[in-house]
N, C-alpha and C positions, 0 to 999 in steps of 0.2 A: 551577463554571462550569469551563469546556478551552478552549484557545483549539489550534489546529489549524494549524503549516504545513509544508507542501510541497513538497516540492528536489529536485532535478535529472531534472527531466524533458528529454527536447529530441527527436530528432530520431536517427536510426540505422537502419545496414542489416542489411537480414535477416542473420542467425545471425550479431547485432552486444551487443550487452552494453548495459545500465543498470542504477544504484543508485540506489531512490529515500530518499527522508529526508520524515520526520515531526520537527520539531521541538513538544513540546506545551509550553501552561506552565499555571498560574490551576487547577492543581491537585495532590492524590494520585495522577500521574505508575500507579504499579507496582502501584493497585487497577485500574485498568482494563485489559481485553481489545482490543489496538486492533488494527486487523486496512485493509487497503485493498482496497478497492472498482476498480471504473470499466464505463462508460459507453461502450462508440463510439452511436457519427449511428447514431442507429434500432431505438438494443437499448435495455434495461433496463439498469439499474444491475447488476452482479451484482457477487458477493463474489471476491477472488482471493483474499485466506490470509489469517487471522487469528490473534493469539497471546495464550491467556489470560499474568495474575498471573502464573500458574506457569508458563508458557513452553511449558505445552502448543499445540505447530502445527494448522493445515489449512488445504489445498490443496483450489480449483478440478478435477479431472480438468485441465487442462490445462492446467495451470502444473506439474504435479507433473512431481520433479525438472530445470528446468528455471529455477523460480522460491525463493526459501529471507529469508523475513519472517524477520525479529532485533526486538530493543531494545536498550536500552542503560538503564532506569532511571538510576544516574547520573545521566542524559547527560538526563531525559526526554525520548528518543528513538526512533524505532523507524524499521527501514529494508525495504527490498525490493528484495534482486537480482535483478536480470533475466538472461539469461544467453539463450544458443539465439537471440532473439527472432525472431516471426515477425510476420509482415504483417496476422495477425489479433488480435495481440496491441498496433494501433495501437484510443487510448483516452485518454478520460481518467479520469486517476487522482487517487480521492480519498483519504485519510485518514480513518484511524470509528477513533470513541473511544466507551467504551461501557462500563459499567458500570451491572446492573439497569432498570434504565428511562432511566438517562440516558444520549441520543448523543449523539455527535459528531461535525462534517465537518468537515475543512479546504473551500478554495477549489476544488483538481484542479487538477493540474501534463500538462498535453501531454505522452506516447509514443504519435512516429509512425514506423516501423519499415516501410522501403521496399524494394521486389521488390529 
């Protein structure tokens, strides 16, 4: 079992930056692929970025060059640095951990980008 707690969301102007954090507890953090997903109103949840246990990263095209995902296994934490934010980045951002058939979600944190 893994518990995930996100923090760092908020309101920012277009072009600004935010850093999301997700603290994990309850299992061996280092074995999990960690990811950030987002869901905007009336849209499906989508993968934003993920990072494997070997630190391979993957990003959705719309955030490439602007967002950076990283992990600190010693702190059981994954981060999402978001720069050059756009209004279309507005969504609830969810932390995810998965390994094999085990999937876990955080409660979500709101990110709002004003134009």
